[in-house]
N, C-alpha and C positions, 0 to 999 in steps of 0.2 A: 452853553447850558452845562452846569456842573452835574456830573453823574454821581449819585449817592447810592450807598447800599442801605436802602430803607429797611430791609429785613433785619439788619443788625441793630436797629434802633428800638428803644422801648416806646410804649404808647405816648408817654409825656413828651419825649423828644420829637416824635412824629407830629403830635398836636402843635408843638411850638413851631415846627417848620411850616405847617399849614397856615397858622396864624400869621407867620412872617411872610406868607405869600407863595410858598411852594406847594401848590395844591396836589402835586403828584404824591406827596406823602400821605394823602388821605386814603389812597388805594390799599396800602398794607393794613391800615386800621380797619377798613371794610373787610378785607380778607381774613384778618385775625378774629374778628368778632361776629361775622355774618352767620356762622353755623350755630353758635349758641343763641343768638337772637332769633334765628329761624326756628330752632327747636322750642324756644319759649313761646313763640307766637303760634306754632302748630299745636302745642299743648293747650293754649287758650282758645284758639279759633277752630281748628280742625279742618278749615277750608283752605287748601293749598293756593287757590287763586287769590284769596284775600291776604294770605300770609306773604306771598311774593310782593304784592302791592304795599303792604304795611312795612315790610323789610326795607324796600327801596325808600319809602317815605321817611322812615326813621333815620336812615343814614343821610338822606338829603337834608332833613331838618338839622341833623348833627353838623353837617358841613356848613350850612347857612349860619348856625349859631355857635360855631366852634369857639369863638372868642369868649363865650360865656362859660366854657368848661373851666372848672377849678382843678388845677393839677394836684391839689391836696387829696383828691378823691380818685378812685379807680376809673379809668376811661370806660372799661367794660360795664361797670355799674351805671355810669352816666348814660351810655347809649341804650342800655337795657331800660332805664327809666323813660327815656324818650320813646322807645318802642312800646312800652306798656301804656304810656299816655296816648300814643297814636291808636293803639288798640281800643282803649277806653273811649276815645273820641269817635272812632269808627262805629263802635257798638251804640254809643249814645245817639249818633246821627241816624243810624239804621232804626233804632227803637223810636226816636222822635218822629221820623218820617212815616213809620208804620202807624203810629198813634194819630198823627196829624199830617196827612199828605198835603194839606194846603199851607203848611208851615212856610211862611215867606218872610224870613228875617230881613230887615233892611240892611243893605250892604254899605251904605254911606256912613262915614264917621268911625268905622272900625279901624283898629290898628293892632299890631302885634304887641305882646307884653313888653314891659320895660324892666330894666334891671332894678333891683331893690337898693343896691348900694352904688354910689357915684364912682365911676372909674377914675383911676389915677391918670395924670397927664400922659404917661407912657401907654397905658391901656387905651386911652382915647385915640392916640395916634395909630396903634395897632388895629383897633376896631375900625377906624376910618379906612385904613389900608385894606383890611379884610372886606369891608363893605364895597370899596372901590373895585376890588378884584371881582366880587360877585356881580356887581353892576356891569363890569366889562363882559362877563360871561353872558349875562342876561341880554345885553345889547346885541350880541351876536345871534341870538335866537330869532327865528321869523316872528313877525309881529303878533300873530294869533297865539303862538306858543309862549311868547314873552308874557302876554296878558295872563294866560293860564298859570304859568309858573309863579308870577307875582301873587295872584289870588290864592293859589293853593299853598305855597311854601313860605311866602313872606307874610301874607295877611291871614293865612290859615282858615280859609273858607272851606266848607264842606263841598263835596261833589254836587250835592243838591243845590246849594247856594250858588255855585258857579253856573250850573245849568240854568237856573232861574235868571241870573244876572245877564248871561250871554245868550239867552233864548236858544239853548242847545238841548238835545236829548242827553239824558244821563249817560247812556252808553258811549256817545261821542265824546263827552267830557272825560270819561274814564280812559278811553283809548288815547285821546290826545295828551292827557296827563302822563300816561305810561310812556308815550313817545318823548314828551319834554323831559321827563326824568332821565331817560336814556341819553338824550342830547346833552343834558347838563352833566351827567356822569362822565360822558366822553370829554366834555370841555374841562372838567375838573381833573381828570387823569392826564390830559394833555396840556394842562395849565400853562406852562411857560411858552408854549407855541403861540398863545394868543397875546396880542400886544396892542 
């Protein structure tokens, strides 16, 4: 395994390494941007428990979708937009459930968003490699956690939708999603050890 000085690389170079399969390069991206994202979320939310979850969720979504990052734009702004969207979704879900506790959205047939522009052949190869890497990480998770990860981070279900679908208490779902995030973060930072 090649040892790199990630700290010496700029964000675009780190993103390029992650997209090319070196998931260890994501950790310095997280380290560089977590404080500003955390501060933004604290300002909006005020609840440290929610902020920690939202921070982890934003960075997990960034990792899963890193192949969508456009290097013409600032990475910090991109991750900030993801975090703001996670916050908006979180508030919308909370508000929706408060207004309609019997809200039972069908889970079948949902899928994550698609890209608006068709990727080039090179981007298609890189996207496939990135997806294969993520799928390898997911495959190493215990089955129950694998299901939770897919529902939350790939299909973007709310905690409430997951609880309904899996017939679990919301507290159990939140705890297990916290654990699966920690597992995936560990897999991502140890990336090249998984094979």
